[in-house]
C-alpha positions in Angstrom: 166.3 210.2 272.1 167.2 211.1 268.6 170.9 210.6 269.3 170.4 207.1 270.8 168.2 206.1 267.9 170.7 207.3 265.4 173.6 205.6 267.2 171.6 202.3 267.3 170.8 202.5 263.6 174.4 203.3 262.7 175.6 200.3 264.7 173.2 198.0 262.8 174.6 199.3 259.5 178.2 198.4 260.4 179.4 195.4 258.4 180.3 192.3 260.3 184.0 191.9 261.1 185.7 189.4 258.8 189.3 189.6 259.9 189.4 186.1 261.1 187.8 184.8 258.0 190.4 186.5 255.8 193.2 185.2 258.0 192.0 181.7 257.9 191.4 181.9 254.1 195.1 182.7 253.7 196.5 180.6 256.5 198.4 178.2 254.3 200.2 181.1 252.6 200.9 182.7 256.0 202.3 179.5 257.4 204.5 179.0 254.3 205.9 182.5 254.6 206.6 182.1 258.3 208.3 178.8 257.7 210.5 180.5 255.1 211.7 182.9 257.8 209.6 185.9 257.1 208.4 187.7 260.2 204.7 188.1 261.1 204.9 191.9 260.7 206.4 191.5 257.2 203.6 189.1 256.2 201.0 191.3 257.7 202.4 194.4 256.0 202.3 192.9 252.5 198.8 191.4 253.0 197.5 194.6 254.5 198.8 196.7 251.7 197.2 194.4 249.2 193.9 194.6 251.0 193.8 190.9 251.8 193.8 191.4 255.6 192.2 194.5 257.0 192.9 193.9 260.7 195.5 195.8 262.6 198.8 194.1 263.3 198.1 193.3 266.9 195.0 191.3 265.9 197.0 189.6 263.1 199.7 188.6 265.6 197.0 187.2 267.9 195.7 185.0 265.1 199.2 183.8 264.3 199.7 182.8 267.9 196.3 181.2 268.2 196.0 179.4 264.9 199.6 178.7 263.8 202.0 178.8 266.8 199.8 177.0 269.3 198.9 174.2 266.9 202.6 173.4 266.3 203.1 172.7 270.1 
């Protein structure tokens, strides 16, 4: 039982995910960069290196499709 209790406590201490919040906070800059012809991977790389977006690229690309590409259609 000790292992299960420890795992349960560790899970509670994990900070909530805030990748979507960070993406949406910067969505205007991301849209502007994409409109200027930069690729999503280039935008992600710079923002990730600066610590502004901590999600992996595949999640970032999903947010681009969901919040930017689909709204244009």
